[in-house]
C-alpha positions in Angstrom: -26.0 24.3 16.1 -25.7 26.3 12.8 -22.4 27.8 14.0 -21.0 24.3 14.7 -22.1 23.0 11.3 -20.5 26.1 9.6 -17.4 25.6 11.6 -17.2 21.9 10.7 -17.7 22.8 6.9 -14.9 25.2 7.2 -12.5 22.7 8.8 -13.5 20.2 6.0 -12.7 22.7 3.3 -9.4 23.8 4.9 -8.3 20.2 5.4 -9.2 19.4 1.8 -7.0 22.4 0.7 -4.1 21.2 2.7 -4.3 17.7 1.4 -4.4 19.0 -2.2 -1.3 21.0 -1.5 0.5 18.0 -0.1 -0.5 16.0 -3.1 0.8 18.7 -5.5 4.1 18.8 -3.6 4.4 15.1 -3.9 3.9 15.3 -7.6 6.6 18.0 -7.9 9.1 15.9 -5.7 8.7 12.7 -7.9 9.0 14.5 -11.2 11.7 13.0 -13.3 12.7 10.3 -10.7 13.3 6.9 -12.3 12.4 3.8 -10.3 13.7 0.4 -11.1 10.8 -2.0 -10.3 11.5 -5.4 -8.7 9.6 -8.7 -9.0 7.6 -7.5 -12.0 7.1 -9.4 -15.2 7.2 -6.6 -17.8 7.2 -3.1 -16.3 10.9 -2.7 -15.2 11.4 1.1 -15.1 9.0 3.9 -14.3 9.3 7.6 -14.5 6.9 10.6 -13.9 7.4 13.6 -16.1 5.2 15.8 -14.2 2.2 15.0 -16.2 2.3 11.3 -17.0 3.9 8.2 -15.7 5.9 6.3 -18.4 7.2 2.8 -18.6 10.9 2.9 -19.8 13.0 0.7 -21.8 16.5 -0.4 -20.8 18.0 2.7 -22.3 15.6 5.0 -20.4 13.4 5.9 -23.3 9.6 6.4 -22.7 7.5 3.5 -24.1 3.9 3.8 -22.9 1.9 6.0 -20.4 -0.5 4.9 -17.8 -3.9 6.2 -16.8 -3.1 7.4 -13.3 -4.4 9.2 -10.1 -2.4 10.9 -7.5 -4.4 9.6 -4.6 -2.6 11.0 -1.6 0.7 12.2 -0.2 3.1 9.4 -1.2 0.5 7.3 -3.1 -0.4 7.0 -6.8 -2.7 4.6 -8.6 -2.8 3.1 -12.2 -6.1 2.2 -13.8 -5.6 -1.1 -15.7 -9.3 -1.4 -16.7 -12.0 -4.0 -15.7 -11.8 -2.9 -12.1 -8.1 -3.8 -11.9 -5.6 -1.2 -10.6 -2.1 -0.8 -9.3 -1.4 1.1 -6.2 2.1 2.5 -5.5 3.4 3.7 -2.1 6.6 5.8 -2.0 8.7 6.3 1.1 9.2 9.8 2.4 12.8 9.9 1.2 11.6 8.9 -2.3 14.2 6.2 -2.6 11.8 3.1 -2.4 8.5 2.3 -3.9 6.1 -0.7 -3.4 3.2 -1.6 -5.4 0.3 -4.0 -5.3 -2.0 -5.4 -8.0 -5.6 -4.7 -6.8 -8.7 -6.6 -7.7 -11.1 -4.8 -5.5 -11.2 -1.3 -4.0 -13.6 -0.1 -1.3 -13.5 3.4 0.2 -14.4 3.9 3.9 -14.8 7.2 5.6 -14.9 8.0 9.4 -18.4 7.5 10.9 -18.2 10.8 12.6 -16.7 13.9 10.7 -15.0 14.8 14.0 -13.0 11.7 14.0 -10.9 12.6 11.0 -7.5 13.8 12.0 -4.1 13.8 10.3 -2.4 10.5 10.6 1.2 11.3 11.8 1.6 8.5 14.3 0.6 5.4 12.6 -1.4 3.3 13.6 -1.9 5.2 16.9 -3.8 7.9 15.3 -6.5 5.7 13.7 -7.1 3.8 17.1 -10.9 3.6 17.9 -11.9 5.5 14.9 -15.0 3.8 13.3 -14.9 3.6 9.5 -18.0 3.0 7.5 -18.5 1.8 3.9 -20.0 -1.1 1.9 -18.7 -4.6 1.2 -20.6 -6.5 -1.5 -23.5 -4.0 -1.3 -23.8 -4.5 2.5 -23.1 -1.8 5.2 -19.6 -2.4 6.6 -17.6 -0.9 9.5 -13.9 -1.2 10.5 -12.3 -0.2 13.8 -8.7 -0.8 15.0 -8.8 -1.2 18.8 -5.0 -1.1 19.3 -4.4 -4.8 18.9 -7.0 -6.2 16.5 -8.9 -5.0 13.6 -12.7 -5.3 13.9 -14.2 -6.0 10.4 -18.1 -5.9 10.5 -20.8 -6.5 7.9 -24.5 -6.1 8.4 -26.3 -9.2 6.8 -29.0 -8.6 8.1 -27.4 -8.3 11.6 -24.0 -7.2 12.4 -21.3 -9.9 12.1 -17.8 -9.0 13.2 -14.6 -10.8 12.4 -11.4 -10.0 14.5 -8.2 -10.1 12.5 -4.6 -9.5 13.4 -3.1 -6.9 11.0 0.6 -6.1 10.6 1.9 -2.7 9.3 2.9 -3.3 5.7 3.9 0.1 4.6 3.2 3.8 5.1 -0.3 4.2 6.7 -1.1 0.6 5.6 -2.4 -2.3 7.5 -2.2 -5.8 6.0 -4.3 -8.8 7.0 -5.9 -12.0 5.5 -9.5 -13.1 5.5 -9.9 -16.9 5.7 -6.2 -17.2 5.0 -6.8 -16.8 1.3 -7.6 -13.2 0.6 -4.9 -10.6 1.3 -6.0 -7.1 2.1 -4.2 -3.9 2.4 -6.0 -1.1 4.3 -4.4 2.2 3.4 -5.3 5.4 5.3 -5.1 8.9 3.9 -2.6 11.3 5.4 -5.4 13.6 6.6 -7.5 10.8 8.0 -10.6 11.4 5.8 -10.4 8.1 4.1 -9.4 4.5 4.3 -9.0 2.4 1.2 -9.8 -1.4 1.3 -7.7 -3.1 -1.3 -7.9 -6.7 -2.1 -4.6 -7.6 -3.6 -3.1 -10.5 -5.4 0.5 -9.5 -6.0 3.1 -7.3 -4.4 6.1 -5.7 -6.1 9.0 -3.6 -5.0 11.2 -0.8 -6.5 13.8 1.7 -5.8 15.7 4.7 -7.3 18.0 3.8 -10.0 21.5 2.9 -8.7 20.4 1.4 -5.3 20.5 -2.2 -6.3 23.2 -4.4 -4.7 22.1 -8.0 -3.9 22.2 -10.5 -6.7 21.7 -14.0 -5.2 20.1 -16.6 -7.4 18.5 -18.9 -4.9 17.7 -22.4 -6.4 14.1 -23.1 -6.6 12.9 -19.6 -6.8 11.6 -18.3 -10.1 13.1 -15.1 -11.5 10.4 -12.9 -10.1 10.7 -14.3 -6.5 14.6 -14.2 -6.7 14.2 -10.6 -7.6 12.0 -9.8 -4.7 14.3 -11.7 -2.3 17.3 -9.7 -3.4 15.2 -6.6 -3.1 14.2 -7.5 0.5 17.9 -7.9 1.4 18.5 -4.4 0.0 15.7 -3.0 2.1 17.1 -4.6 5.2 20.5 -3.1 4.5 18.9 0.3 4.0 17.0 0.0 7.4 13.7 -0.7 5.9 12.7 -3.9 7.8 8.9 -3.2 7.6 8.7 -3.2 3.9 11.3 -6.0 3.6 9.0 -8.1 5.8 6.1 -7.3 3.5 7.9 -8.6 0.6 8.9 -11.7 2.6 5.3 -12.4 3.4 4.4 -12.1 -0.4 7.1 -14.6 -1.2 5.8 -17.0 1.5 2.3 -16.8 0.1 3.5 -17.6 -3.4 5.6 -20.5 -2.0 2.9 -21.7 0.4 2.7 -25.2 -1.2 6.5 -25.9 -1.2 7.8 -26.7 2.3 11.5 -26.7 1.2 11.3 -23.2 -0.4 9.4 -21.8 2.6 12.1 -23.2 4.8 14.8 -21.6 2.8 13.1 -18.2 2.9 12.5 -18.4 6.5 16.1 -19.2 7.1 17.3 -16.4 4.9 15.1 -13.8 6.6 15.2 -15.2 10.0 15.9 -11.8 11.6 12.7 -10.3 10.2 9.7 -10.0 12.4 6.6 -10.6 10.3 
């Protein structure tokens, strides 16, 4: 038994070291890359100088820095204060970035240490893993069974909801609770954590110079027009998954306008979402 415990600890330390190396490599890879952000109100251009993330003006000059954390391979996070954060997910080719405004974060971990494994084939590699954490100070569990996500809370007995998630981004499932609350469930590359993110807004972005579409659809506000054009660019760049994520965001924002919804659905009819 002692030998098994020792081996488990060695594997945990080794896995953690590998994860740290991958995060450091990610930091090096994104240094001095400028992203043009889409669908945002104020933050339009972003660059990492190797130490800090900076907002840039139209001339590319740094304006202000953000409190940030390099969360995982391809993932970084801004701390806005008052439990509000921004999560950014970068594609493997570093050409596209997507962010979400987060109002609640919950960290889940595999119920059994032996269940943690590298997530290379998503979501297949997380199938049947039980994740444990707390929601609203109550014990909580998650499990994706291959078709549905089981969301359980113990209050005082286990109550389980079954939701149909979609793949929203890299190692990310998206679903809604009660058709009101949108949640991203982001899994770490090494399979040691899952982050429950309650989100209110989704934004896009790309490396400078990749922008092409410039349609001004009547009825859409500037932010949604920007997102719609970016979704078209993502489709042309063969990123239908993230394009669909932006279209779902636009549909949520236009939920009370049947005419606008119809326009969006017609424009992005080919997307499965």
